[in-house]
N, C-alpha and C positions, 0 to 999 in steps of 0.2 A: 504494500500500500504506500502511496506517496506520503511524505512527511507533511503533517499539517502546517499551514502557514502560521507564523507567529504574529500576534497582534502588535500594533505599534507600541502599546504600553509594555508588553512583554520584552520587546526589543530595547526600549528605553531603560527598563528596570535592569536588564542584564548588562546593558552597556555601562550602567553605573557600577555594577559589580566589577566589570572588567577594568574600569578606570581606577577603582580602589586598589585592585591587585597591581596594576601598572605603577601607581604612585608608590606603593610599598617596595616593589622591586627596584624602581629608580632610586628610592631612598637608600637602598642597600648597595647597589652596584653602579648607580649613575645612569644617565640616559644612554651612554655609550654601551653599557652592559645590558640594557633592556632590549631583549629581542622578542619577536612575536612567538617564537618557539618556546622560549623560557616562560613567557606569559601564558601560553596555552597549557604548558605543563602544570603551572601553578593552579590553573582552573580545571584541571583534569579534562581538557578538551584536546581534540586534534587541531593542528594548525588550520586545516580546512574549515572546521567548525568556527574557529575564532574569526576567520576572514569573512564569515557571514555577517559579523557585527562590525568589524573594522577591517576594511580592505588594505589599510596600510598603517604602519607605526606613526607616520606623520599625522594622519587624521586622528588617531587615538590621542596623541599628545595635544593636538589642538583642542579636542573636546575636554580633556582633563583640565586644561587651563581655562577654557571658557566656563566650565562648570564651577571652578574655584572662584573666578571673578564674579559670577552670578551670586554665589554664596556670600562673598564679601559685600556685594551691593545690598543684599538683604539686611546684613548687619548694620550697614551705614544708614539705611532707610529707617530702621528701628530707632537709631540714635537721633536722627533728624526729627522724628515724630514726637519724641519724649523730651527733648531739650527745651529749656525755656528761654534761651538766648543763643546767639551765634557762637560765642566763645565756649559755652557749655557744649554745644553741638560739636564743635571742632575737637575739644578735649575728649569727648565721649567717642567720637569716630576714630580718633587716633588710638585710644585704648582698645576699641573694637578691632582695629587693624592688628594690634599687638596680640590680642587674644586669638584672632584668626591664625596668626603665625605660630604661636606657641602651642596651640591645641593640636596642630597637625604639622609638625616640622617638615615631614616628607613632602606634603602638598606645597608648603611655602617654598621649599628649596626648588621644587620642580617649576613653580610659577615664576620665581624671581632670580634664582641663582644658577640654574642649569643652562648650559648652552644647547638650545634645541635646534641649532642649525637652520634657523629661519622658519621653523614650522609654525610659530605663532606670531610672526611679524605682522600679519594683517590685523591682529587684534588691536594693535596700537593705534590704528586709524578707524577702529570701530567704536562709535560713540556709546553703544550699549555695553560693550565689553569694558570700556574705560569709564563707565558710569561712576564707580567709587571715587575716582580722581575728580571728576567734574562735580560730584556732590560735595566733596570737601571744598573745592574752589568756590562753590556757590555760597557756602557759609563764610568763607573768607571775605567775599564781596559784601555780604550782609554786615559783617563786623566792621568793614571799612566804611560802609554807608552810615552806620550808627556812630562812627568816630571812636570805636573801641580799639582799633589798630590803625597804624598809619596807612595812607592811601597810595602806597607804591604799587608796582605791577602785581596784580593778584596772582598771576601765574608764578612769579618769583616767590611770593609769600607762601603759596600752596606747596611749591617744591621744597622750600626750606622746612616747612612743617612736616611734610611726608618724609623727606629725606632724613631728617633728624631721627624720627621714630623708627624708620626703616633700618637705620644704622644700628640702633640699640637691639632691635629684635633679630637682626641678622647675626650680631655677635652672640646673642642668647641661643640662636639655633645652630651655630657652628662651633662655638667653643666647647671643648670637652672637659677641661680641667679648671680653667680660670673661672672664678666665682664672681658674678656680677652683682650679687646681693638680691634684694627684693626688687624684681623687675617693675612691679606696679608703682613702687615708691620712686624708682629711678625715672620712670615715665612721667610721673606727676611733677617731679622737680624739673625735668627737661622741658615739659610743656609750660610750666610756670615761668621759667627763665625765657622761653621763646616769646610768650605773651608780654612779659615785662619789657623785653627788648623792642617789641613791635608797637608798644603802647604810645599814644600821643602824649606829649609832655603835659602833666597835670591831670591826665585822665586816670582815675582809680580803677584798678582791676579787681 
């Protein structure tokens, strides 16, 4: 009898399982060491069965990163909805970014630290994929309009904020023996210093 066709939901559900296995393997051996054969073996599938879901490693990596960015967008959206002012929203979103990284270091490394040989280059020009960045930037603009931080280039300000926190969480995700201490406290101090440096003279934070 012919094999019954999978529903779109069944395909999507198992693709999520495949992505999870791929992220774990990449975390252990890097993207260079991740092969479709190794991935198929971890799933107890034949290579042919795996290719029904993902015709190529490149497409798989693209989906892993797209899914991760969508998850980060959801976290940022929650923080935007609950914050009572732009500075609080920025602070909460930066903490959400850190939580996103530290809760799944393999996913974070794949998304931001691995050389994917251009597999995800198109995501950088995709407004939906880059939504977390633009959401943070929108709060920066709001803070500037309210006079809470100086009105310099909002892209520059956003990059300073994101880059500073990204540096901390990257260290936390990659250092094996050096102790950074309480990451939450370190982030709080970092964000406070950034806000203080960006504040208009005479404007209380």
